C-alpha positions in Angstrom: 63.4 -38.0 167.3 66.9 -37.0 166.9 68.7 -39.1 164.6 72.0 -38.7 162.6 70.3 -37.7 159.4 68.4 -34.9 161.2 71.6 -33.2 162.8 71.8 -29.6 161.8 74.2 -28.3 164.6 77.3 -29.8 166.7 79.2 -28.4 169.3 82.5 -30.1 169.7 85.0 -30.0 172.6 88.3 -30.8 170.9 90.6 -31.5 173.9 90.7 -31.1 177.6 93.7 -28.5 177.7 93.7 -24.9 178.5 96.3 -22.4 179.2 94.6 -20.3 181.5 93.4 -21.0 185.3 89.9 -19.1 185.3 88.3 -19.5 188.6 85.0 -20.4 187.5 85.9 -22.9 185.0 84.8 -26.7 185.5 88.2 -27.9 185.5 88.2 -26.9 189.1 85.6 -29.5 189.9 87.7 -32.2 192.1 85.5 -34.6 190.3 86.9 -33.8 186.9 90.4 -34.4 188.2 90.6 -38.1 186.8 89.7 -36.7 183.3 92.0 -33.9 183.3 95.1 -36.1 184.3 96.2 -37.0 180.9 96.0 -34.7 178.0 93.5 -35.6 175.3 92.9 -34.7 171.9 89.7 -35.9 169.9 90.9 -38.7 167.4 91.0 -36.5 164.0 89.9 -39.2 161.3 87.3 -40.3 163.8 85.8 -37.0 164.1 85.5 -36.3 160.4 84.0 -39.7 160.1 81.3 -38.8 162.5 80.5 -35.6 160.8 80.2 -36.9 157.7 77.5 -39.2 159.0 75.3 -36.1 159.5 74.3 -35.6 155.9 72.4 -32.4 156.8 75.0 -30.7 159.1 75.2 -27.0 158.4 76.6 -25.6 161.9 79.8 -26.5 163.9 80.6 -24.9 167.1 84.2 -25.2 168.4 83.5 -24.0 172.1 85.7 -25.1 175.1 83.6 -25.9 178.2 86.9 -26.4 180.1 89.4 -26.1 177.1 91.1 -23.7 174.7 89.9 -25.1 171.1 93.0 -23.7 169.3 95.2 -25.9 171.2 93.9 -28.9 169.8 96.8 -30.8 167.9 95.4 -30.5 164.5 93.4 -27.4 164.5 94.2 -25.6 161.1 94.0 -28.8 159.2 90.5 -29.4 161.1 89.3 -25.9 160.2 90.3 -26.4 156.4 88.6 -29.9 156.3 85.4 -28.5 158.0 85.3 -25.7 155.3 85.7 -28.1 152.5 82.3 -29.3 153.5 80.9 -26.1 153.3 80.1 -25.8 157.2 79.4 -22.5 159.1 81.8 -22.3 162.1 81.7 -20.5 165.3 84.8 -20.6 167.4 85.3 -19.4 170.8 89.0 -18.5 172.2 90.8 -16.8 174.9 93.1 -15.6 172.0 96.4 -16.1 174.0 98.2 -19.2 172.3 100.6 -19.0 169.8 102.4 -16.4 167.4 100.7 -13.9 164.9 101.5 -16.3 162.2 98.9 -18.9 163.5 96.2 -16.1 164.0 97.0 -15.0 160.3 96.7 -18.5 158.9 93.8 -19.3 161.0 92.0 -16.0 159.9 92.6 -16.7 156.3 91.0 -20.0 156.5 87.4 -18.5 157.5 84.7 -17.0 155.3 81.9 -14.5 155.8 79.8 -17.3 157.0 81.9 -17.9 160.3 82.3 -16.4 163.5 85.1 -16.0 165.8 84.5 -15.0 169.7 87.7 -13.8 171.4 86.8 -13.7 175.6 88.4 -10.4 176.5 87.2 -9.6 180.1 89.0 -6.4 180.8 90.6 -3.1 179.2 93.6 -3.5 181.3 96.1 -6.3 182.4 95.1 -5.6 186.1 91.2 -6.1 185.4 91.8 -9.0 182.8 93.9 -11.3 184.9 91.6 -11.2 187.8 89.5 -13.9 185.8 91.8 -15.0 182.7 94.5 -16.1 185.2 97.8 -16.6 183.4 96.7 -14.7 180.5 98.4 -11.8 178.7 96.2 -8.8 177.3 98.6 -7.3 175.4 99.3 -10.7 173.3 95.6 -11.1 172.9 94.9 -7.7 171.4 97.9 -8.2 168.9 96.5 -11.7 167.9 93.0 -10.4 167.6 94.2 -7.5 165.5 96.2 -9.7 163.1 93.3 -12.3 163.0 91.0 -9.5 161.9 93.6 -8.1 159.3 93.5 -11.5 157.4 89.8 -12.7 157.6 86.6 -12.3 156.1 84.6 -13.9 159.2 82.6 -11.8 161.7 84.3 -10.9 164.7 83.0 -10.6 168.4 84.3 -9.8 171.8 82.8 -11.5 175.0 83.0 -9.8 178.1 81.6 -11.4 181.3 79.8 -8.7 183.6 81.9 -9.0 186.7 81.7 -6.5 189.5 85.3 -5.1 188.9 84.3 -4.3 185.1 81.2 -2.2 186.0 80.0 0.0 184.1 80.3 -2.4 181.5 79.6 -0.2 178.8 82.4 2.0 179.4 84.7 -0.8 180.0 84.0 -2.3 176.4 84.3 1.3 174.9 87.7 1.3 176.6 88.7 -1.8 175.2 87.3 -1.0 171.6 89.4 2.1 171.7 92.6 0.1 172.0 91.6 -1.8 168.5 91.6 1.0 166.1 88.1 2.6 166.8 88.0 4.3 163.3 88.2 1.0 161.8 84.8 -0.1 163.1 83.4 -1.5 159.8 86.4 -3.7 159.1 86.6 -4.8 162.9 83.0 -5.2 163.1 82.8 -5.0 167.0 79.8 -6.6 168.7 79.2 -7.2 172.4 77.8 -10.8 172.7 77.4 -11.2 176.0 77.0 -9.6 179.4 76.9 -12.7 181.6 76.2 -12.7 185.3 78.6 -15.9 186.3 76.6 -16.7 189.9 74.6 -19.7 187.6 78.1 -21.1 186.4 79.8 -21.8 189.7 80.5 -25.3 190.9 77.3 -27.0 192.6 77.5 -27.3 196.2 76.3 -30.1 198.1 73.3 -28.1 199.2 72.4 -27.3 195.5 72.4 -31.1 194.4 70.0 -31.8 197.5 67.8 -29.1 196.3 68.0 -30.3 192.8 67.0 -33.9 193.8 64.1 -32.4 195.6 63.2 -30.6 192.8 63.5 -33.9 190.5 60.9 -35.5 192.6 58.5 -32.6 192.6 58.9 -32.6 189.0 58.4 -36.2 188.4 55.2 -36.1 190.4 54.0 -33.0 188.4 54.8 -34.9 185.1 52.5 -37.7 185.9 49.8 -35.6 186.9 50.1 -32.9 183.6 51.9 -35.1 181.1 53.4 -32.1 179.5 55.3 -32.3 176.2 58.9 -31.7 177.0 61.5 -30.7 174.1 64.6 -29.8 175.2 67.2 -27.5 173.0 68.9 -30.5 171.5 65.8 -31.7 170.0 64.5 -28.4 169.0 67.8 -27.4 167.1 68.7 -31.0 166.0 71.9 -30.8 167.7 74.3 -32.7 169.9 77.5 -32.3 171.6 80.8 -34.3 171.3 83.0 -34.0 174.3 86.8 -34.3 174.7 86.4 -38.1 175.4 84.5 -38.5 172.2 81.0 -39.3 174.1 78.2 -38.1 171.7 75.7 -36.4 174.2 72.7 -33.8 174.1 74.4 -30.7 175.0 77.1 -28.8 176.9 75.0 -28.6 180.0 74.9 -32.4 180.8 78.6 -32.5 179.8 80.1 -32.9 183.1 77.0 -34.6 184.9 76.9 -37.7 182.1 80.7 -38.0 182.0 80.7 -38.4 185.7 77.7 -41.1 185.5 78.8 -42.9 182.3 79.2 -46.1 184.2 75.5 -46.1 185.4 73.8 -45.0 182.2 71.1 -47.6 180.7 72.5 -47.6 177.3 76.1 -47.0 176.5 77.0 -43.3 175.7 77.8 -43.4 172.2 81.4 -42.7 171.1 83.1 -41.5 167.8 85.5 -44.3 168.1 83.1 -47.0 167.9 79.4 -46.7 167.5 76.6 -47.8 165.5 73.4 -45.7 164.2 71.4 -48.3 166.4 73.4 -47.4 169.4 72.9 -43.6 168.6 69.1 -44.0 168.5 69.1 -46.2 171.6 71.0 -43.6 173.8 69.0 -40.6 172.7 65.4 -42.3 172.9 66.4 -43.6 176.4 67.6 -39.9 177.4 65.0 -37.8 176.2 62.1 -40.3 177.3 63.4 -41.0 180.8 67.0 -39.6 181.8 66.2 -36.0 181.1 63.9 -36.0 183.8 66.6 -37.3 186.2 69.6 -35.0 185.1 70.3 -32.2 187.6 71.4 -29.7 185.1 68.4 -30.6 182.8 66.0 -29.8 185.7 67.6 -26.8 186.7 68.1 -24.9 183.4 65.1 -26.1 181.4 62.2 -23.6 181.5 59.5 -26.0 180.8 60.6 -28.4 183.7 60.9 -25.4 186.3 57.1 -24.5 185.3 56.2 -28.0 186.7 57.8 -26.9 190.2 54.8 -24.2 190.2 52.2 -26.8 190.2 50.7 -27.7 193.4 
């Protein structure tokens, strides 16, 4: 069972702020409006205190479900504190904010155990801004090169496989040529993602109705077959901290749990005020009961989807 001592990996959403307006982002879900009205940053001291409770923590992911991590109010100081704790960091960014001075300092704070992923979806401004609305490709490329010049960290470029970027391999090569192709060993280019974004669109009412139907079928087949279900959070000894400070299983249930927080059988533990007992009660309940009712778990867990095939 998941507990604070067993945790090896934490994914953290540092804030609810973003500088771009990407069309498929969760920020476009009207149900999220309430949580986005005011800017919110995780409390710096409370965050570090929670991380320090996880004695076997090795990896920290700073990914933005609906935000840009580097816009966190105390970002560079946080990175330095995490490195003092010998943690391996993976950071995802759109690369737009700040001047080259920031990217120099940021790059210099990381070591060879860390990875920084730049989301650069297009080799021209025209292609890039179709999804990264409000972004400036020229600035991103400059920031990327500056970061690379001052860091030992691994670098990666993420390109989403949109129709206007096909053929994606040629698009990647064109983008790569703009970033000193003769210096490949230094820049360590890596194409880490070819995503088809159809699965990431906001759920329609029809999707939700279908998921509820699937939940009933799965519940029936669970009683008949009694399979062992281990979600990725359990397997990888990991959890997520969202921008409200809630401690939840993963990013896939981030939005759903946030919107259903009042109906949770046990209070969702929050970094501002929680005990180990509250942490254990919530996760025991979630993995033992709530996981079978959570739409995103039902629609993404391969073991659950297999239960739909049982007649």
